[in-house]
N, C-alpha and C positions, 0 to 999 in steps of 0.2 A: 453701900460701895460695891463695886463689881466684884463678883466671886464670893460675897459674904451676905448673911442675912442681917448683921448688925450694922449700926451706924459707924462712920469713919473715926469717931471719938474726938473730932475737932469742934471748936465752937461754931455754931451754926447761926446764919442770918437767914430767916425764912425756912425754906425746905433744906437748902444745901449749905455747906461750909463755903467760905471765901474762895478756897482753891477750886472747888467743884463748880461754883457759880462762874468763875472766870473761865474754866474750861468749857462749860456749856455755852457761854457767850462767845467764845472763839470757834464754836462749831462742833464740839464733841457731842456724840449722840447720848441721849439719856439712857441710862441702864434700865432695862425692862426685866421683870421677874421671869424666871424659868417657869414653864407651864407645869412642871412636876413637883419641884421642891421649893421654888420661890427665891433661889439664889440670883443675884443681880447679874445680867449678861448684856454684852453689846451686840450680839448676833441677831439677824433678822428672824431666824427660825425659833428662837426662844426656847432652846433645850440645852441643858448643860450635859457634859460627857456622861455622868452616871445615870442620867434619864434618857439617853439615846441620842444625843446630839451628834456624836461621831457617825453613827450609822446613817442618819439623816443627811449630814454633810457629804458622805460618800455617795448617796443616792442623787443629791443635787449635782454634784460634779459629773456623775455618769450621764445624767440627763443632759447637761450642757454639752458634754462631748458628743453625745448621740445626735444632738440638734446640728452641731457643726459638721459631723460626718454626714448626715442626711442632706444638708445643704450642698456639700461638695458633690455628692452622688447625683443629686437633682441637677445641678449645673452641667455635670458631665454628661448625663443622659440628654439633656437639652442640646448640647453642642453636637453630640454624635447624631442626634435626630435631624438636626439642621444640615449637617454635612451629607446625609444620605439623599436629601432632597435636591 
């Protein structure tokens, strides 16, 4: 289960219980283990909060914000350059 190392405690068919099989069939992502401690997570970077996931999440957001800002500056420079011609 997400956030735990133990199973969910429900009767399972195959690998997952009935509820989790239904959720996976409807498009829920499979929980992946944390790279540090093995806790189940649904995030792409696979680090829980105690293992440094918050810091990585902040860095990812800052990088995305910088990309958007860079694109705006690039477009503005391109427009000003065209106006001078």
